[in-house]
Each structure stands twice: as C-alpha cells, then as structure tokens.
C-alpha positions in Angstrom: 9.8 -3.1 34.7 13.0 -4.9 33.8 11.0 -6.6 31.1 9.9 -3.3 29.6 13.7 -2.1 29.8 14.5 -5.1 27.8 11.9 -4.5 25.1 13.1 -1.0 24.7 16.4 -2.0 24.1 15.5 -4.1 21.7 12.9 -1.9 19.7 15.8 0.3 19.5 18.2 -1.8 18.0 15.3 -2.9 15.5 15.1 1.2 14.8 19.1 1.5 14.5 18.6 -1.5 11.7 15.9 0.3 9.9 17.9 3.6 9.3 19.1 3.7 5.9 17.6 0.5 5.0 14.9 0.1 2.2 13.9 -3.7 3.1 11.6 -4.3 5.3 12.0 -6.2 8.9 10.5 -9.1 10.0 9.6 -10.0 13.6 9.2 -13.6 14.0 6.8 -14.4 17.0 7.4 -17.3 19.0 3.8 -17.8 19.8 0.3 -18.1 17.2 0.1 -14.8 17.0 0.8 -12.8 13.6 4.8 -11.9 12.6 5.3 -8.0 12.5 6.9 -6.0 9.5 8.3 -2.6 10.0 8.8 -0.2 6.7 10.0 2.9 6.7 7.4 5.7 5.8 9.0 5.8 2.3 8.4 2.4 1.4 4.9 2.6 3.1 3.6 5.8 1.1 5.3 3.6 -1.7 3.1 0.6 -1.2 0.0 2.9 -0.7 0.5 4.5 -4.0 1.1 1.3 -5.9 -2.3 0.0 -4.6 -4.0 3.0 -5.2 -2.8 3.0 -8.8 -3.6 -1.2 -9.5 -7.0 -0.3 -8.1 -7.4 2.6 -10.6 -6.4 0.3 -13.3 -8.6 -2.5 -12.4 -11.6 -0.3 -12.4 -10.5 0.3 -16.1 -10.2 -2.7 -17.0 -13.8 -3.6 -15.6 -15.1 -0.6 -17.4 -13.6 -2.0 -20.5 -15.3 -5.7 -20.1 -18.7 -3.8 -19.5 -18.4 -2.3 -22.9 -16.9 -5.5 -24.6 -20.3 -7.1 -23.2 -22.6 -4.3 -24.8 -23.2 -2.7 -21.2 -21.9 0.5 -21.9 -23.6 3.6 -23.8 -21.5 6.0 -26.2 -22.6 9.7 -26.7 -21.5 12.2 -29.0 -19.6 15.0 -28.1 -20.9 18.2 -28.6 -19.0 21.2 -28.6 -20.4 24.4 -26.9 -19.8 28.0 -27.6 -18.8 29.9 -24.4 -20.7 33.0 -25.6 
C-alpha cells in the first residue's frame, strides 16, 4: 500500500499545480505507454466547442464544393400565406 500512498501524494501535487493554471500538464511515462495530459474542465470544454465549430465549417465547405461541382439543386423560395 505504500506505493498507492505515494501515488496519491503525487496526484495531489499535480492537482495543486492545475488549480488556476490555464495550461495543460503533460505527464511523461517512463515506459512505452502514451504520455498523459491533464486539462482543466474549462479548457476541455473549449476544445470540444472548437472541434464542433471546425466540423461545422468543414461540412459547409464540403457543401460549397458540391455546389461548385454541379452536384447541388437550386429551388426557388415560395411565400406561403398563413391564412
């Protein structure tokens, strides 16, 4: 259990470094496993929003390319009375 206590202390130190820190913390691994990255929830949510925005604009660009390649259809707008 000594190892677990040591890990808990190190994790608490890392969390303390994250408080008020807008940058990510990269935890380098000594073995072949992937490194770990810690982000604040605020930064994580900002990344997700940026990804959604990027995907949206990629979809718009794809539709523009389709129109320019002649794959689109144009329709006239018709006004409809609500009566």
